[in-house]
C-alpha atoms as a printed R data frame, in Angstrom:
    type eleno elety resid chain resno       x       y       z
1   ATOM     1    CA   MET     A     1 -23.819  40.655 -41.126
2   ATOM     2    CA   ARG     A     2 -20.919  40.189 -39.098
3   ATOM     3    CA   LYS     A     3 -22.157  38.276 -35.692
4   ATOM     4    CA   LYS     A     4 -20.865  40.073 -32.564
5   ATOM     5    CA   PHE     A     5 -18.503  38.450 -29.743
6   ATOM     6    CA   LEU     A     6 -19.176  38.541 -26.580
7   ATOM     7    CA   LYS     A     7 -16.461  40.255 -24.405
8   ATOM     8    CA   ASP     A     8 -16.770  37.822 -20.948
9   ATOM     9    CA   GLU     A     9 -16.016  34.939 -23.394
10  ATOM    10    CA   ARG     A    10 -13.166  32.812 -22.274
11  ATOM    11    CA   GLY     A    11 -11.572  29.538 -22.983
12  ATOM    12    CA   PHE     A    12  -8.640  27.878 -20.288
13  ATOM    13    CA   THR     A    13  -5.403  29.219 -19.609
14  ATOM    14    CA   LEU     A    14  -2.412  27.528 -20.188
15  ATOM    15    CA   LEU     A    15  -1.562  27.261 -16.655
16  ATOM    16    CA   GLU     A    16  -5.467  25.586 -15.639
17  ATOM    17    CA   MET     A    17  -4.155  23.397 -18.681
18  ATOM    18    CA   MET     A    18  -0.869  22.844 -17.235
19  ATOM    19    CA   ILE     A    19  -2.534  22.061 -13.815
20  ATOM    20    CA   VAL     A    20  -5.543  19.569 -15.365
21  ATOM    21    CA   ILE     A    21  -2.270  17.471 -17.122
22  ATOM    22    CA   VAL     A    22  -0.088  17.539 -14.095
23  ATOM    23    CA   ILE     A    23  -3.236  16.419 -11.530
24  ATOM    24    CA   LEU     A    24  -4.107  13.777 -14.398
25  ATOM    25    CA   GLY     A    25  -0.442  12.676 -14.685
26  ATOM    26    CA   ILE     A    26  -0.234  11.441 -10.635
27  ATOM    27    CA   LEU     A    27  -3.749   9.865 -11.174
28  ATOM    28    CA   ALA     A    28  -1.861   7.811 -13.589
29  ATOM    29    CA   THR     A    29   1.033   7.399 -11.510
30  ATOM    30    CA   LEU     A    30  -0.915   5.539  -8.522
31  ATOM    31    CA   ALA     A    31  -3.158   3.760 -10.465
32  ATOM    32    CA   ILE     A    32  -1.072   1.751 -13.388
33  ATOM    33    CA   PRO     A    33   1.016  -0.330 -10.573
34  ATOM    34    CA   LYS     A    34  -2.955  -1.030  -8.920
35  ATOM    35    CA   PHE     A    35  -3.581  -2.402 -12.218
36  ATOM    36    CA   SER     A    36  -0.477  -4.679 -12.832
37  ATOM    37    CA   ASN     A    37  -1.168  -6.068  -9.363
38  ATOM    38    CA   SER     A    38  -4.537  -7.416 -10.194
39  ATOM    39    CA   VAL     A    39  -3.634  -8.746 -13.305
40  ATOM    40    CA   THR     A    40  -0.777 -10.811 -11.906
41  ATOM    41    CA   LEU     A    41  -3.620 -11.587  -8.828
42  ATOM    42    CA   ALA     A    42  -5.909 -12.393 -11.456
43  ATOM    43    CA   ASN     A    43  -3.082 -15.265 -13.631
44  ATOM    44    CA   THR     A    44  -2.716 -16.307  -9.989
45  ATOM    45    CA   ALA     A    45  -6.011 -17.381  -9.569
46  ATOM    46    CA   LYS     A    46  -6.472 -18.445 -13.180
47  ATOM    47    CA   ILE     A    47  -3.640 -21.161 -12.816
48  ATOM    48    CA   GLN     A    48  -4.513 -22.315 -10.011
49  ATOM    49    CA   ALA     A    49  -8.248 -23.007 -11.010
50  ATOM    50    CA   ASP     A    50  -6.892 -24.465 -14.285
51  ATOM    51    CA   LEU     A    51  -4.539 -26.719 -12.236
52  ATOM    52    CA   GLN     A    52  -6.916 -27.466  -9.203
53  ATOM    53    CA   THR     A    53  -9.489 -28.799 -12.580
54  ATOM    54    CA   LEU     A    54  -7.046 -30.855 -14.096
55  ATOM    55    CA   ASN     A    55  -5.812 -32.380 -10.927
56  ATOM    56    CA   THR     A    56  -9.324 -33.419 -10.687
57  ATOM    57    CA   ALA     A    57  -9.631 -34.662 -13.975
58  ATOM    58    CA   ILE     A    58  -6.388 -36.909 -12.954
59  ATOM    59    CA   ALA     A    59  -7.755 -38.313 -10.383
60  ATOM    60    CA   MET     A    60 -11.043 -39.323 -12.214
61  ATOM    61    CA   HIS     A    61  -8.977 -40.701 -14.921
62  ATOM    62    CA   LEU     A    62  -7.215 -42.758 -12.295
63  ATOM    63    CA   SER     A    63  -9.725 -44.028 -10.630
64  ATOM    64    CA   THR     A    64 -11.765 -44.864 -13.778
65  ATOM    65    CA   HIS     A    65  -8.733 -46.442 -15.546
66  ATOM    66    CA   GLY     A    66  -6.551 -47.156 -13.222
67  ATOM    67    CA   ARG     A    67  -3.640 -45.656 -14.619
68  ATOM    68    CA   ASN     A    68  -2.394 -42.193 -14.281
69  ATOM    69    CA   PRO     A    69  -2.829 -40.205 -17.724
70  ATOM    70    CA   GLN     A    70  -0.013 -39.217 -20.083
71  ATOM    71    CA   ASN     A    71  -1.740 -36.481 -22.422
72  ATOM    72    CA   ILE     A    72  -4.154 -33.959 -21.366
73  ATOM    73    CA   LYS     A    73  -5.730 -33.602 -24.858
74  ATOM    74    CA   THR     A    74  -6.576 -37.091 -25.321
75  ATOM    75    CA   ASP     A    75  -6.532 -38.264 -21.864
76  ATOM    76    CA   LEU     A    76  -8.252 -36.000 -19.816
77  ATOM    77    CA   ALA     A    77 -11.033 -34.398 -22.596
78  ATOM    78    CA   GLU     A    78 -13.697 -36.920 -21.284
79  ATOM    79    CA   TYR     A    79 -13.729 -34.804 -17.837
80  ATOM    80    CA   ILE     A    80 -12.864 -31.387 -18.954
81  ATOM    81    CA   ASP     A    81 -15.261 -28.691 -21.012
82  ATOM    82    CA   ASP     A    82 -13.114 -27.798 -24.454
83  ATOM    83    CA   VAL     A    83 -10.053 -29.122 -22.867
84  ATOM    84    CA   ASP     A    84  -8.099 -27.706 -26.538
85  ATOM    85    CA   ASN     A    85  -8.386 -24.058 -24.915
86  ATOM    86    CA   LEU     A    86  -7.318 -24.693 -21.533
87  ATOM    87    CA   LYS     A    87  -4.119 -23.034 -21.490
88  ATOM    88    CA   PRO     A    88  -2.433 -20.754 -18.848
89  ATOM    89    CA   PRO     A    89  -2.472 -16.881 -19.408
90  ATOM    90    CA   GLN     A    90   0.648 -14.895 -20.715
91  ATOM    91    CA   GLY     A    91   1.613 -12.437 -18.477
92  ATOM    92    CA   GLU     A    92   3.308 -12.632 -14.613
93  ATOM    93    CA   SER     A    93   1.869 -14.688 -11.858
94  ATOM    94    CA   TYR     A    94   2.887 -15.057  -8.021
95  ATOM    95    CA   LEU     A    95   4.285 -17.672  -6.214
96  ATOM    96    CA   ARG     A    96   4.044 -18.515  -2.915
97  ATOM    97    CA   THR     A    97   7.812 -17.439  -2.494
98  ATOM    98    CA   GLY     A    98   7.214 -14.343  -2.601
99  ATOM    99    CA   ASP     A    99   8.854 -14.416  -6.228
100 ATOM   100    CA   LYS     A   100   6.810 -13.216  -9.721
101 ATOM   101    CA   LEU     A   101   6.992 -15.579 -12.705
102 ATOM   102    CA   LYS     A   102   6.761 -14.421 -15.916
103 ATOM   103    CA   ILE     A   103   4.725 -17.204 -17.682
104 ATOM   104    CA   THR     A   104   5.363 -17.928 -21.182
105 ATOM   105    CA   ALA     A   105   4.401 -21.829 -21.900
106 ATOM   106    CA   GLU     A   106   1.266 -22.127 -24.052
107 ATOM   107    CA   THR     A   107   0.239 -25.278 -22.614
108 ATOM   108    CA   TYR     A   108  -0.183 -27.168 -19.253
109 ATOM   109    CA   GLU     A   109   1.919 -30.066 -18.427
110 ATOM   110    CA   LEU     A   110   1.716 -33.638 -16.950
111 ATOM   111    CA   ASP     A   111   3.987 -34.990 -13.933
112 ATOM   112    CA   THR     A   112   3.034 -38.932 -14.731
113 ATOM   113    CA   VAL     A   113   5.479 -39.897 -11.809
114 ATOM   114    CA   ASN     A   114   3.353 -37.450  -9.195
115 ATOM   115    CA   ALA     A   115   0.045 -37.719 -11.077
116 ATOM   116    CA   THR     A   116  -0.307 -33.692 -10.759
117 ATOM   117    CA   ALA     A   117  -0.543 -30.781 -12.960
118 ATOM   118    CA   LEU     A   118   2.059 -28.727 -13.590
119 ATOM   119    CA   CYS     A   119   2.402 -25.030 -15.373
120 ATOM   120    CA   GLN     A   120   5.833 -24.116 -16.271
121 ATOM   121    CA   GLY     A   121   6.952 -26.550 -14.393
122 ATOM   122    CA   HIS     A   122   5.454 -25.665 -10.914
123 ATOM   123    CA   ALA     A   123   2.443 -27.188  -9.208
124 ATOM   124    CA   LEU     A   124  -0.848 -25.728  -7.791
125 ATOM   125    CA   LYS     A   125   0.838 -25.527  -4.498
126 ATOM   126    CA   ASP     A   126   3.347 -23.332  -5.708
127 ATOM   127    CA   PHE     A   127   1.445 -20.597  -6.718
128 ATOM   128    CA   GLY     A   128  -0.252 -18.322  -4.462
129 ATOM   129    CA   THR     A   129   0.428 -14.728  -2.873
130 ATOM   130    CA   VAL     A   130   2.230 -14.837   0.931
131 ATOM   131    CA   LYS     A   131   0.543 -14.443   3.813
132 ATOM   132    CA   LYS     A   132   1.519 -11.675   5.993
């Protein structure tokens, strides 16, 4: 027994498929830069929060021990939970100068002279977006 196909049964035409693909391409072109900017802003915020936490721990260490810390993992471990996993995000971050900084550092550093934390040679005051 053979099934009869309905004559009104249709699929999408090639033109309809091409229009949908073009529309999706346009939406992707608009959405990807917005997403990329969001990731850069998130990286900047994480670095700022981490550096603020490290600077607070440095101040606490200085007030408790009377000297600047020499090592983040050993000297500041009592002030920071899970200090071993405290590391900068990989990717780009904004500097207040308006430039983007490619973060390649695996760890934060200490400026023992100025008693502050650094990310790839930049202090907390260097990170952020330009105010318009």
